[in-house]
C-alpha positions in Angstrom: 121.1 -22.0 9.6 120.7 -25.8 9.2 120.8 -26.6 5.5 121.0 -30.3 5.3 121.7 -33.7 6.9 124.0 -36.1 5.0 125.1 -39.7 5.2 121.9 -40.8 7.0 121.4 -43.8 4.7 124.2 -45.6 6.6 123.1 -44.4 10.0 122.4 -46.9 12.7 119.7 -46.8 15.4 121.9 -44.7 17.7 122.6 -42.2 15.0 118.9 -42.0 14.2 118.1 -41.4 17.8 120.7 -38.6 18.0 119.2 -36.9 15.0 115.7 -37.2 16.4 116.8 -35.6 19.6 118.5 -32.8 17.7 115.4 -32.0 15.6 113.1 -32.3 18.6 115.2 -29.8 20.6 115.2 -27.3 17.8 111.5 -27.6 17.4 110.9 -27.2 21.1 113.3 -24.4 22.0 114.0 -22.7 18.7 117.0 -22.9 16.4 119.6 -21.2 18.7 118.7 -22.6 22.1 117.6 -26.0 20.6 120.9 -26.5 18.8 122.8 -25.6 22.0 120.8 -27.8 24.3 120.8 -30.8 21.9 124.5 -30.7 21.3 125.2 -30.5 25.0 122.9 -33.5 25.7 124.4 -35.5 22.9 128.0 -34.8 24.1 127.0 -36.2 27.5 125.6 -39.3 25.9 128.5 -39.8 23.6 126.7 -39.2 20.3 127.8 -35.7 19.5 130.7 -36.6 17.2 128.5 -38.9 15.2 125.8 -36.3 14.8 128.2 -33.5 13.9 129.5 -35.6 11.0 126.0 -35.7 9.6 124.7 -32.2 10.2 126.0 -29.2 8.2 125.4 -25.5 8.9 125.8 -22.6 6.5 126.2 -19.0 7.4 125.3 -16.6 4.6 126.9 -13.2 4.6 127.9 -11.0 7.5 126.0 -11.9 10.7 125.4 -10.0 13.9 127.7 -11.8 16.3 130.5 -14.2 15.5 130.4 -16.2 18.7 126.8 -17.3 18.2 124.7 -19.0 15.6 123.6 -17.0 12.6 120.3 -15.2 12.2 117.6 -17.7 11.2 115.7 -16.6 8.1 114.3 -17.9 4.8 115.6 -16.5 1.5 113.2 -14.1 -0.1 111.0 -13.8 3.0 111.2 -11.4 5.9 110.1 -13.6 8.8 110.3 -10.8 11.3 111.1 -7.1 11.3 114.3 -7.0 13.4 115.6 -3.5 14.1 119.2 -2.9 15.2 121.6 -0.1 16.1 125.2 -0.6 15.0 128.5 1.3 15.1 130.8 2.8 17.8 129.4 3.7 21.2 127.6 7.0 21.1 127.6 7.0 17.2 125.2 4.1 16.5 123.1 4.1 13.3 119.7 2.5 12.8 119.5 -0.7 10.8 117.3 -3.6 9.9 118.0 -7.3 9.2 117.4 -8.4 5.6 116.3 -11.7 4.3 119.9 -13.1 4.3 120.5 -12.0 7.9 122.6 -9.0 7.0 122.3 -5.5 8.4 120.9 -2.8 6.1 121.4 0.9 7.0 118.1 2.7 7.9 119.8 6.2 8.3 118.0 7.6 5.3 114.6 6.6 6.8 114.9 7.4 10.5 117.7 9.2 12.4 117.8 6.6 15.2 115.7 3.9 16.8 114.7 6.2 19.6 111.7 8.3 20.7 109.1 9.0 18.0 111.0 6.8 15.5 109.4 3.9 17.5 105.8 5.2 16.9 103.3 3.1 14.9 103.5 5.6 12.0 107.3 5.4 11.9 107.4 1.6 12.2 104.9 1.4 9.4 107.1 3.6 7.2 110.1 1.3 7.9 108.1 -1.8 7.1 107.1 -0.4 3.6 110.8 0.1 2.6 112.3 -2.2 -0.1 114.8 -3.5 2.4 117.1 -5.2 -0.2 117.6 -1.8 -1.8 118.9 -0.2 1.4 122.7 0.2 1.8 124.3 -3.0 3.0 126.5 -2.7 6.1 129.8 -4.4 5.5 131.8 -6.5 8.0 130.8 -7.3 11.6 130.1 -3.9 13.3 129.6 -3.6 17.0 125.9 -3.7 18.0 124.6 -1.0 20.3 121.5 -1.2 22.4 118.5 -1.8 20.1 116.8 1.3 21.6 118.6 4.6 21.7 118.3 7.5 24.2 116.2 5.5 26.7 114.5 8.0 28.9 112.9 5.8 31.5 114.5 2.4 32.2 111.9 0.5 34.3 112.3 -2.9 35.9 110.0 -5.4 37.6 111.2 -7.4 40.5 110.4 -10.9 41.6 107.9 -11.5 38.8 108.4 -15.3 38.6 107.2 -17.2 41.7 110.0 -19.7 41.6 112.6 -16.9 41.4 111.0 -15.2 44.4 111.3 -18.6 46.3 114.9 -19.1 45.5 115.8 -15.6 46.9 113.7 -16.2 50.0 111.2 -13.5 49.1 107.4 -13.6 49.3 105.4 -13.7 46.1 104.4 -10.0 45.4 100.7 -9.1 45.4 101.4 -6.4 42.9 104.3 -5.6 40.6 107.5 -4.4 42.3 108.6 -1.5 40.2 112.0 0.1 40.3 114.4 1.9 38.0 117.7 1.2 36.3 119.8 4.2 35.4 119.5 4.9 31.7 123.3 5.4 31.7 123.7 1.7 32.3 122.2 0.8 28.9 124.8 -0.8 26.6 125.1 -3.1 23.6 124.2 -6.8 23.8 127.8 -8.0 23.5 129.6 -5.2 25.3 131.8 -6.2 28.3 130.2 -6.1 31.7 132.4 -3.9 34.0 132.7 -4.9 37.6 132.0 -1.8 39.7 134.4 -0.6 42.3 133.8 -2.4 45.7 131.6 -5.0 44.0 131.7 -8.5 45.5 128.4 -10.1 44.4 127.9 -9.5 40.7 124.9 -11.4 39.3 122.9 -12.1 36.1 119.2 -12.1 35.2 117.8 -12.9 31.7 114.7 -10.9 31.0 112.1 -10.0 28.4 112.2 -6.3 27.6 109.1 -4.3 26.5 109.7 -1.2 24.3 107.2 1.6 24.5 106.1 3.2 21.2 103.4 5.7 22.2 102.8 8.0 25.1 101.2 6.0 27.9 99.2 7.6 30.6 96.4 6.0 32.7 95.8 3.2 30.2 92.9 0.8 30.4 94.1 -2.7 30.8 92.5 -4.0 27.6 94.4 -1.3 25.6 97.7 -1.6 27.4 99.6 -3.5 24.7 98.5 -0.9 22.1 101.3 1.4 23.2 104.0 -1.3 22.8 106.4 -1.0 19.9 108.1 -4.3 20.4 110.2 -6.6 22.5 113.8 -7.3 23.1 116.3 -9.4 25.1 117.8 -7.9 28.3 120.2 -8.9 31.0 119.4 -7.2 34.3 122.9 -7.3 35.6 122.9 -6.8 39.4 125.3 -6.1 42.3 123.6 -7.8 45.3 125.6 -6.0 48.0 124.6 -2.6 46.6 121.0 -3.8 46.0 120.2 -5.7 49.2 122.8 -5.2 51.9 123.2 -1.5 51.7 120.5 0.9 52.8 117.9 2.4 50.5 116.3 1.2 47.2 117.4 -1.4 44.7 118.3 1.1 42.1 121.9 1.5 43.2 122.6 -2.2 42.7 120.9 -2.2 39.3 122.1 0.9 37.5 125.9 0.6 37.4 127.8 1.1 34.2 127.1 -1.6 31.6 124.3 -3.2 33.8 121.7 -2.8 31.0 122.5 -4.8 27.8 119.6 -4.5 25.3 119.3 -6.4 22.0 120.7 -7.6 19.7 117.5 -6.4 18.0 114.1 -5.0 18.6 111.3 -7.2 17.2 108.1 -5.4 16.5 105.1 -6.6 18.5 103.2 -7.9 15.5 106.0 -10.4 15.0 105.7 -11.9 18.5 102.5 -14.0 18.5 102.5 -14.5 22.2 104.9 -12.7 24.5 103.7 -15.0 27.3 105.1 -18.1 25.7 108.8 -17.4 25.0 111.5 -19.7 26.2 114.5 -18.0 27.8 118.0 -19.2 29.0 121.3 -18.0 30.4 124.6 -19.7 30.8 127.9 -18.8 32.5 131.1 -20.1 30.9 128.9 -22.6 29.0 127.3 -24.0 32.2 123.6 -23.9 32.6 122.2 -21.3 34.9 118.7 -20.1 34.0 116.0 -21.9 32.1 112.5 -20.5 32.0 109.5 -19.3 30.0 107.5 -16.1 30.1 104.3 -18.0 30.6 105.3 -18.4 34.3 105.3 -14.7 35.0 103.2 -13.6 37.9 102.1 -10.4 36.2 102.0 -10.6 32.4 103.1 -7.9 29.9 99.7 -6.4 29.6 99.3 -6.0 33.4 102.8 -4.6 33.8 102.3 -1.9 31.1 98.9 -1.0 32.5 100.2 -0.9 36.1 103.2 1.3 35.2 100.9 3.8 33.4 98.9 4.3 36.6 101.9 5.7 38.4 103.9 7.7 35.7 103.7 8.7 32.1 105.8 6.6 29.7 107.1 8.0 26.5 108.2 6.4 23.2 111.6 4.7 23.7 111.1 3.9 27.4 111.9 0.3 28.2 110.4 -2.1 30.8 112.2 -5.3 31.7 109.8 -7.8 33.2 111.6 -10.0 35.7 113.7 -13.1 35.6 113.1 -16.9 36.0 115.0 -19.0 38.6 118.7 -19.7 38.4 120.4 -16.5 39.5 123.7 -16.6 41.3 122.1 -15.3 44.6 119.8 -18.3 44.7 122.3 -21.1 44.0 122.6 -23.9 46.5 124.3 -24.8 48.8 126.1 -21.5 48.3 125.5 -18.5 46.1 127.8 -18.1 43.1 128.7 -14.7 41.6 130.5 -13.4 38.5 134.2 -12.7 38.4 136.6 -11.2 35.9 137.0 -13.4 32.9 133.6 -15.1 33.1 131.5 -15.1 29.9 127.7 -14.8 30.2 125.5 -15.9 27.2 121.7 -15.6 27.1 118.8 -15.7 24.8 115.0 -15.6 24.3 113.1 -17.3 21.5 112.8 -15.0 18.5 114.7 -12.2 20.2 118.3 -13.3 19.6 121.3 -13.9 21.9 123.8 -11.8 23.9 127.3 -12.5 25.1 129.1 -10.5 27.7 132.6 -10.9 29.1 133.1 -9.7 32.7 136.0 -7.4 33.1 137.6 -5.4 35.9 136.9 -1.7 36.3 139.5 0.6 34.7 139.8 4.3 35.2 
């Protein structure tokens, strides 16, 4: 959290320009992405060291992930209801972020952030709780996927026209719907495991839609009524399995650890416009994807409506909605893919950030 800028009374024109750029980037892209983009730009122009002498950050209390910036919040005010799951794999507990960016245990309110716990009635019950009186979670626990026991993990392909172009595909006339195996769901900062026989491991930053009510043959104008909230997702993909082998995309999309969700689920009332969210992804600190949900071919409302015409969705199902350009498959003059040791970082405005290290498969 940016808490102050010092020594500006002696700053020269260059320093003033640097600070202006920093503030402008934060306002345009949000605190996390704006800070990262501004500092990268200022390093390239030689002003980073000067700016960093004048800008101070403060982190209050335990935060969700040490490698990234803290959770932005205002003391004494809940600016968004951010729900998390924390703890060892398979034993995660439900939690909520308090006004100081710390995790509070929700186990006494709901057993998990799964199924009917994501219904409007359950979310309203959570919202009424005196959050600062809930048990404080100590330390820096592992974060699990922000949704537990995902029943149907749905994905939408080629939903950004510029992404379709970079992969050499035609712009779809209706949503391309496929599935990721629910067993691929993992925490936002868990390692990405390279599958056996993999040679083209790729990344895709995506907006996730979390279903909170049973959805069956919805009308388009009511489609978003069944949405519990939104989250960040990485649609990790193995392109040989997906494209070069026979059959459907699913086998290149559902491998172990191919579905990081989180860090948190943000309820839909906290996202003013899901069609205006900046998104980004880097590999080893190098820019890969930059985009905004406003360039989706099919918006969130259309996607939820369309899916409901083909199958019933239940509370806790997740739809990830496609990715902007910048995937490894589309890089020129030659595609680039992930290898062991690479680190992928990604984020969406208001939905937090993820970090995955790519590791070799172990038995």
